[in-house]
C-alpha positions as CSV (number, residue, x, y, z in Angstrom):
1,M,-4.1,16.8,-12.1
2,A,-7.3,15.6,-10.5
3,E,-9.8,17.9,-9.0
4,Y,-10.7,17.7,-5.3
5,D,-13.6,20.1,-4.4
6,G,-12.1,22.6,-6.8
7,V,-8.6,22.3,-5.4
8,K,-5.9,20.7,-7.6
9,V,-4.6,17.3,-6.1
10,P,-1.0,17.0,-7.2
11,T,0.5,13.9,-8.6
12,V,4.0,12.7,-7.6
13,K,6.4,10.3,-8.9
14,L,6.9,7.5,-6.5
15,G,10.5,6.5,-6.9
16,N,12.5,6.8,-10.1
17,Q,11.1,3.8,-12.1
18,G,8.3,5.8,-13.7
19,L,5.4,5.2,-11.3
20,E,3.1,8.3,-10.9
21,V,0.3,8.4,-8.2
22,S,-2.0,10.8,-6.6
23,K,-0.2,12.5,-3.9
24,L,-2.9,11.6,-1.4
25,G,-3.8,7.8,-1.5
26,C,-6.5,5.5,0.1
27,G,-5.4,2.6,2.3
28,C,-8.3,0.2,2.1
29,M,-7.6,-2.1,5.1
30,R,-10.4,-0.8,7.4
31,L,-13.0,-1.0,4.7
32,S,-13.2,-4.7,5.5
33,D,-14.7,-3.7,8.9
34,I,-17.8,-2.1,7.2
35,Q,-20.6,-4.5,7.3
36,S,-21.9,-3.5,3.9
37,E,-19.7,-4.2,1.0
38,E,-21.7,-1.7,-0.9
39,D,-20.6,1.0,1.4
40,G,-17.1,0.1,1.0
41,I,-17.3,0.3,-2.6
42,L,-19.0,3.6,-2.4
43,I,-16.2,4.9,-0.3
44,I,-13.7,3.9,-2.9
45,K,-15.6,5.5,-5.7
46,E,-16.1,8.6,-3.8
47,A,-12.3,8.7,-3.0
48,F,-11.6,8.5,-6.8
49,N,-14.2,11.2,-7.5
50,K,-12.2,13.5,-4.9
51,G,-9.0,12.9,-6.9
52,I,-7.4,10.0,-5.3
53,T,-6.0,7.5,-7.7
54,Y,-3.8,5.3,-5.7
55,F,-5.4,2.4,-3.7
56,D,-3.5,0.1,-1.3
57,T,-4.8,-3.3,-0.2
58,A,-3.2,-6.7,0.7
59,D,-4.0,-10.3,0.7
60,L,-3.9,-10.4,4.4
61,Y,-6.7,-7.7,4.9
62,G,-10.0,-9.2,5.6
63,A,-8.7,-12.7,5.0
64,H,-8.6,-12.0,1.3
65,S,-12.1,-10.2,1.4
66,N,-10.5,-6.7,1.0
67,E,-9.1,-7.6,-2.4
68,L,-12.3,-8.8,-3.5
69,L,-14.0,-5.6,-2.3
70,V,-11.5,-3.4,-4.1
71,G,-11.6,-5.5,-7.2
72,K,-15.4,-5.0,-7.4
73,A,-15.0,-1.2,-6.8
74,L,-12.4,-1.1,-9.7
75,K,-14.9,-2.6,-12.0
76,Q,-16.8,0.7,-11.7
77,L,-13.9,2.8,-12.2
78,P,-11.5,3.6,-15.2
79,R,-8.6,1.0,-14.6
80,Q,-6.1,3.0,-16.8
81,K,-6.5,6.0,-14.3
82,I,-6.2,3.9,-11.1
83,Q,-2.6,2.9,-9.4
84,L,-3.3,-0.3,-7.5
85,S,-1.0,-1.8,-4.9
86,T,-1.5,-5.0,-2.8
87,K,1.0,-7.1,-0.8
88,F,2.0,-10.8,0.0
89,G,4.3,-12.3,2.5
90,I,2.2,-12.7,5.8
91,V,0.8,-16.2,6.0
92,G,-0.9,-15.6,9.2
93,V,-0.7,-14.6,12.9
94,E,-0.2,-16.9,15.9
95,G,0.5,-16.2,19.6
96,S,4.2,-15.4,19.2
97,G,3.7,-13.2,16.2
98,I,3.1,-13.1,12.6
99,I,4.2,-16.0,10.2
100,V,5.8,-14.9,7.0
101,K,7.0,-16.6,4.0
102,G,8.9,-15.4,0.9
103,T,9.8,-18.5,-1.1
104,P,9.6,-18.1,-5.1
105,E,6.7,-20.7,-5.1
106,Y,4.7,-18.7,-2.5
107,V,5.3,-15.3,-4.2
108,R,4.0,-16.7,-7.4
109,S,1.0,-18.4,-6.0
110,C,0.1,-15.2,-4.0
111,C,0.4,-13.0,-7.0
112,E,-1.7,-15.3,-9.1
113,A,-4.4,-15.4,-6.4
114,S,-4.3,-11.6,-6.0
115,L,-4.9,-11.1,-9.6
116,K,-7.9,-13.3,-9.6
117,R,-9.4,-11.9,-6.5
118,L,-8.9,-8.3,-7.8
119,D,-10.0,-9.5,-11.3
120,V,-7.2,-7.4,-13.0
121,D,-4.6,-8.3,-15.5
122,Y,-1.8,-6.6,-13.6
123,I,-0.8,-5.1,-10.2
124,D,0.8,-1.7,-10.4
125,L,2.9,-2.0,-7.4
126,Y,3.4,-5.4,-5.5
127,Y,4.8,-5.2,-2.0
128,Q,6.5,-7.9,0.0
129,H,4.4,-7.2,3.3
130,R,7.0,-8.5,5.6
131,I,10.5,-10.0,5.0
132,D,11.1,-13.7,5.4
133,T,14.5,-13.8,7.1
134,S,14.7,-17.5,6.7
135,I,15.8,-17.3,3.1
136,P,18.0,-14.8,1.1
137,I,16.0,-11.7,-0.2
138,E,17.5,-12.4,-3.5
139,E,15.4,-15.7,-3.9
140,T,12.2,-13.6,-3.2
141,M,13.2,-10.7,-5.6
142,G,14.3,-13.2,-8.3
143,E,10.7,-14.3,-8.6
144,L,9.3,-10.8,-8.4
145,K,11.4,-9.9,-11.2
146,K,10.0,-12.7,-13.1
147,L,6.5,-11.4,-12.6
148,V,7.6,-8.1,-13.8
149,E,9.0,-9.4,-17.0
150,E,5.9,-11.5,-17.5
151,G,3.7,-8.2,-17.1
152,K,1.8,-9.5,-14.1
153,I,3.3,-6.6,-11.9
154,K,4.5,-3.4,-13.0
155,Y,6.7,-2.2,-9.9
156,I,8.0,-3.8,-6.8
157,G,7.9,-2.6,-3.2
158,L,9.1,-3.7,0.2
159,S,7.4,-3.1,3.7
160,E,9.2,-2.9,7.0
161,A,12.6,-3.9,5.5
162,S,16.1,-3.1,7.0
163,P,18.7,-1.0,5.2
164,D,20.8,-4.0,4.2
165,T,17.8,-5.9,2.8
166,I,16.7,-2.9,0.7
167,R,20.3,-2.7,-0.8
168,R,20.3,-6.4,-1.7
169,A,16.8,-6.4,-3.1
170,H,17.4,-3.4,-5.2
171,A,20.6,-4.9,-6.6
172,V,18.3,-7.7,-8.1
173,H,15.7,-5.6,-9.3
174,P,15.0,-1.5,-8.7
175,I,12.7,-1.2,-5.8
176,T,10.1,1.5,-6.5
177,A,8.5,2.1,-3.0
178,L,9.1,1.4,0.6
179,Q,6.3,1.2,3.1
180,M,7.0,2.2,6.7
181,E,5.4,3.7,9.5
182,W,6.3,7.5,9.7
183,S,4.4,10.3,11.6
184,L,5.0,12.9,14.1
185,W,5.7,10.4,16.8
186,T,7.4,7.8,14.8
187,R,10.6,9.1,13.3
188,D,12.8,6.0,13.3
189,I,13.2,5.8,9.5
190,E,14.9,9.2,9.4
191,E,18.4,8.2,10.3
192,E,19.2,5.5,7.9
193,I,16.1,4.6,5.6
194,V,15.3,8.0,4.3
195,P,19.0,8.8,3.3
196,L,19.2,5.4,1.7
197,C,15.9,5.8,-0.3
198,R,17.3,9.1,-1.6
199,E,20.4,7.4,-2.7
200,L,18.8,4.6,-4.5
201,G,15.8,6.6,-5.8
202,I,13.1,4.8,-3.8
203,G,9.7,6.5,-2.9
204,I,8.6,6.3,0.6
205,V,4.9,5.4,1.4
206,P,4.4,6.3,5.0
207,Y,1.6,4.3,6.7
208,S,-0.3,5.8,9.7
209,P,1.0,9.4,8.9
210,L,-1.5,10.8,11.4
211,G,-0.4,8.6,14.3
212,R,-3.2,6.0,13.7
213,G,-5.7,8.8,13.8
214,F,-4.2,10.4,17.0
215,F,-3.3,13.6,15.1
216,G,-6.7,13.8,13.3
217,G,-8.3,15.7,15.9
218,T,-11.8,15.4,17.5
219,G,-13.6,17.4,14.7
220,V,-13.4,14.4,12.4
221,V,-15.7,12.3,14.2
222,E,-18.1,15.0,15.7
223,S,-20.8,14.0,13.1
224,V,-20.3,10.2,13.3
225,P,-22.7,8.1,15.5
226,T,-21.1,7.3,19.0
227,N,-21.4,3.5,18.3
228,G,-19.9,3.6,14.8
229,F,-16.8,2.0,14.0
230,L,-15.3,5.3,12.6
231,V,-15.3,6.5,16.2
232,K,-13.4,3.5,17.2
233,D,-10.9,3.9,14.6
234,F,-10.9,7.7,15.0
235,C,-11.3,8.3,11.1
236,L,-11.1,5.8,8.3
237,F,-9.1,8.1,5.9
238,S,-7.1,9.7,8.7
239,A,-5.9,6.4,9.9
240,A,-5.5,4.7,6.6
241,T,-4.6,7.3,4.0
242,Y,-0.9,7.4,2.8
243,L,1.0,10.5,2.1
244,F,3.9,10.3,-0.3
245,E,7.2,11.7,0.3
246,N,8.1,14.0,-2.7
247,D,11.5,14.6,-1.7
248,V,13.2,11.2,-1.7
249,T,14.2,11.1,-5.4
250,K,15.9,14.6,-5.3
């Protein structure tokens, strides 16, 4: 296990497909708001030095710039000790909401583009960021399965999926992780999603576990300049850190 200021940071198996990650992970989305790319890279390196080995990004974050930043940071870290996840599926945002796409052709093109931006040979965990309800989930999963067989991704994840979608997707290829909002004030997944993930052996990656920073307390920003972006976002690592549910495979 990794060291974190002299305290052991445990690892946890995410799902039952073999993926093992640091129990505390770093969501990199807000790093795109930092004016200096060098500072973003330093934050990722410092997180690794503190024992965090799981890093999460997406092609949407920073209009692709977040993946480029994460990729540059990984060049300065031992790749074999990193668990990297990224996401596809959100084409853009318009007035009426987000535009999603999950066609096989789009899945493959997004994966190839992410591999290039991240400058890696494989992605540890590849999420469908949002579900394209205009096509059967089986079509999307079929292409993801091919990418696993080709070694371009190791594990498949879903984000914001319904119970029916999870079951149908899992029947095509095992789902390793499900990313959903889960915190003290967001308990919706406990009625159906959590029991289903226990049944299927799927790990849960809660995003915004501190209520988007609300439960972080004022102490986390007391030493931050009042005009800094950390004050606005309440705490980069509180708002964007993922905690892994260790009980879902029991």
